[in-house]
DOFIFI-134671 format. One record per residue (C-alpha): residue in one letter; x, y, z. Coordinates in pm, whole numbers, plus 50000, padded with zeros to 5 digits. Layout:
AXYZ ...
END
This chain:
M975299553777204 S975169566477521 Y973869559877822 E971189587077823 F969869576877487 I969539541877609 A967709552877903 I965639573677712 F964989540477457 M963869517577693 F961579542477853 A959729544677506 T959859510977451 M957789503277736 M955629529177733 A954849517377394 M954339478477491 L951989487877782 L950089507777509 T949699472877294 G947899463377646 Q950789439777756 R950889430178165 V952459455278300 F954869429878478 G955269416778137 A956289449677950 I958459461778209 G960539426678303 F960689421377940 V962599455077849 A964809452878178 V965859415478048 I966759425877716 A968319459577787 A970379438278077 L971789412077802 A972469440277502 L974299459077770 W976359431978013 G976149401877840 D975079369877888 R976799365978264 G975389403178362 G972059403878248 Y971439369478401 D973249377878725 L970819416078702 A967719392578674 F968709367178948 S969769390679188 S966919409479161 A964779379479178 I966859365879512 K966329402979666 L962679400079677 M962659364479804 K964399376180123 W962519411980176 Y960709396280481 P958109423880520 L956409409580117 L955099384880370 T952169411280460 L950759413780144 P949089383380130 M948409383280496 F946379418380425 I944489406580136 F943129373780279 M942039397280611 G940219418980369 Y938589393380114 V937569374680471 L935609401280558 S934759411780233 E933259375580099 S931829365380471 K929599403280449 I931029411680783 A931539444480605 D927449448480507 D927509446580866 L929449483780877 Y926849501180617 K923639491180805 M925389506881136 F926029537180955 H922749533580810 V920649532381137 W922889555281332 M923399580981062 G920199585380876 G918449611181078 V921189638080955 Q921079655580591 G923349637680428 G924109614980671 L924069584780454 A927089596180239 I928749605780534 G927909571480667 T929299555180332 I932619578080379 G932829562280736 L932109527480571 M935329534680312 V937579547480572 L936689510980752 I937359493480432 S940049503980363 A941499496280709 M940629462780639 N941929454880336 G944069480880149 L942919478079833 S940939506479643 V938939482479409 A937299464979769 G936129495479844 M934599506979524 A933129472779484 I931489473179837 G930519508779768 A929139504679445 T926959470079514 I925779480379913 A926039517679954 L924809527179640 P921589512379566 E920479522879897 L921399558179837 L919649557579474 K916329543179677 R916389570379910 N916339599479664 Y919949612379734 D921499632579423 K922899604279181 R925749629479114 M926619634079444 V926589596979578 T928879585279301 G931449612479405 V931249602179750 I931669561479659 Q934849567779390 A936379593779665 G936039574879931 S937109542279799 S940469560579650 L941199564480076 G942219521280027 I945629529779875 L946239555680154 V944629546080453 P947049513580630 P947419485080597 S947679503880238 V949249476179932 V950259504979704 L952499512980005 V954159483180071 L955089480179675 Y956579515679741 A958239503180041 M960059473679857 I960759497779553 A961739528679743 R963489508580020 Q961939523480263 P960109509680625 V956989497680580 G955659503880853 Q956609539380910 L954759546580547 W951699529680671 L952009554580993 A952519588180773 G949569576580586 V947129573080891 V947099615680963 P946729628080564 G944419595280547 L941889606480804 M942419643680729 M941319632280359 A938219618280485 T937089641780723 L937349669680432 F934999649880232 I932729646680534 I932419684980581 Y931909688180219 I929079668880212 V927929685380509 I927969722480346 R926179706180036 C923419693080205 R922929721980465 L922709747180131 N920699725279930 P918709696080138 D917229676779868 L920799662479749 G920749641680029 P917379638580252 A917229625080595 L915479594680658 S911779595680762 P911239588581187 E909159553981022 E912299543280858 R914599546381100 D912229534581399 M913689505281571 P913979493381971 M917639504282120 A918059470082150 E918349463081758 K920139493681714 L922959479682006 A922889452281826 L923799465881461 L926469488181622 R928269457081771 A928289438781443 G929109471481238 L932339477881490 L933389439081472 P935669453081197 V937129478581382 G937689455881655 I939769433781407 F941939462881320 A942749475181697 V943429439681764 M945689436181502 M947399472381480 V947939481981800 P950329452681932 F952589464381603 V952009501981712 N953659492182067 G956429476681947 W954719442082091 T954559425981757 S956679431881419 L954559445481115 V954309400480987 E953399391181286 S950569414181321 S949579411980962 A949079371881042 I946909384481376 G944859402481159 A944609373780932 I943879349481186 A941129375781343 A939299378781062 F938689340381006 L937739336381350 A935429362681337 A933639349181020 V933659309981136 A932099326581480 K929039341581304 G928589310381120 R929759328580729 M932549308280668 N931559284180427 R933649264980178 Q932529290179881 V933299319580119 F937019298780154 E938049287979833 T936959324179668 T939029342979961 V941809319279883 R942009319479506 N941739358379516 T944159364579762 L946449338079572 G945809355379223 I946689391779381 T949759384879564 C951049364979283 M950449397179056 F951839422079284 M955359401879303 W956049400678931 I955079434678944 I958089444879192 L960379413579038 A960109432378727 A960419469178866 L963879457179082 A965239445778752 F964199480978501 G965729499978845 A968529479578823 V969039488678454 F968659520278538 D971329523978816 G973479509978572 L973129538078314 G973029562178554 A969829575878427 V968799593678758 K972609615278792 A971719624978417 I968439634478460 E968919651178794 S971619669578599 L969599680078321 F966679696278595 T969109711678854 E971949722778635 K970949724978258 L966989738078329 G967899753678656 L965149742378823 D965039742479215 P963869714679392 W959989723179468 M959639728979098 I961089699978998 L958739679479232 I955639697379140 L956379684078772 M956879653078907 Q953269651279064 L952079667678801 S953589638378564 F951849614678769 I948129630278714 L948979628978364 M949969588178376 G946939585878587 T944469590578336 F945589558978156 L947819540378404 D946599522878772 D948819534279036 T951089500979055 A951809508678688 M952839542578723 L954699531579003 V956769505478877 I957759528478558 V958419559278693 A960359547879059 P963379539378968 L963639576678821 Y962189594879098 V962909579179393 P966489582579337 L965879618879212 V963559627479531 K966639616379782 A969009635379563 L966889662679610 G967039665480000 F963289657280007 D961989631280273 L961139594680107 I958329586680378 W956919619380272 Y957109611979941 G955329581279939 V952539599280087 L952629625879854 Y952899598279530 T950119580979694 I947719612579743 T948209623379362 C947459582579229 Q944459592379428 I943689624579206 A944899606678909 Y942229575678980 M939679607378896 T940769629578654 P939139621078334 P939339616778073 F940799578478139 G940539578678527 Y940939543278623 N938049547178894 L935469562078656 F935399530878504 L935819514078752 M932439525778857 K930799527978517 A931029489878518 M929549486978895 A926949515178845 P923229508678751 A922689520178412 E920429547878542 I923819565278632 T925549576478300 L929509584278211 R928579619278197 D927119618578546 I930269600078677 Y932289626878528 G930199654078701 S930639640279024 I933509641079039 L934939675279040 P934309688279402 F936279658979522 V939559659479299 L939769697079411 V939649686479779 M941909664779763 V944149688579527 G943639708779851 A944609677680093 L948079669979869 A948569712079900 L948539711680266 V950689679580274 M953219692980046 A953419724880255 F953219710180607 P955489678080606 Q954709672680975 I951199663480865 A952179631380764 L955059626180913 W954309631081297 L953049601981342 P955989582781265 K958359600481394 T956579602681759 V956169561581734 Y959489555181573 G961599583181703 Y963789583481319 
END
């Protein structure tokens, strides 16, 4: 039996197990361990799994994962994130589509606090969506705004997905985070431009708030501004020392977690229930990611041992005669296809053992490719019929928003994201300028 056939059989078995509803780390880890034992026997198979576990435990930047997750949940559970929306509501309500623009701003800041798209979705659906609907915003447009904005959570630092990619691709987390800053802000700006143009052409989609609703003493407006900018201050306290080289990545993540905790205490919002919920959620998500990374490392080690990457590279470049850019585009299309039924973590773990070495062999920058992967995941999240964000929105939205509304809301934003992806592919410096400026790599 050839190694190529074994690699294909492993991949097919893993996909079959995932389709049965097995947990991602269970399916991938099981296939990896069974294949290792079958190929290299008791000694080699056990060594492979053990060395993968030790590699994970020794990866120091992994300590950032629980810190950033803890910070995000503190800000969410203590309702500090709610103040952000109140600030946007008061300061931007007088503009056509202003609350939708403010929602995008809210999503950017939530992304900078949490690093997970589901957090932005939850806050947007529970805080922003009812307010937008109450003020007669078009339900399709605002549903698309929240889905598109929440997807920024996996691109804007501190993105948890980019931490996972860094581990699998063996790339510096700091460089990947900085690479996501400009594309993330560019995409948010494109969303805002679309909202402004759409509401200018059809004001009924996003009516401005009446003067009565915005009538508030300037002192109260400034108080809301200070409360809303508190999360921005926490992010600055965390990231400025890191970007300037005064602290390491892990130290900055600890600063962010402590700053968020102290802010919640100072505002009188840190009680036992908030603390317990935060710690439980942090522990659950951190353990989930660690198991997934461990399974991915074991699976990747088996693929490396089989030489599957070289076989696939030979298939594409020699037998099919495809040029590197065509191969890259096909890889991105495969992500969009898988994203219709898998989340970003599952996609990365499944294909990273194949794609990351292949991208490197084709001569592309792995930091840049990490951004491409993440943007493609954002698009896949919202691609019907089974996009991950589509069903999250359906689960959180009020009954008046149907699945048909959700499907119809997303097309313009998907097109904007495809345009952003094309720009980053055509001009890699959009992603690479900031990390090169800071790190000089």
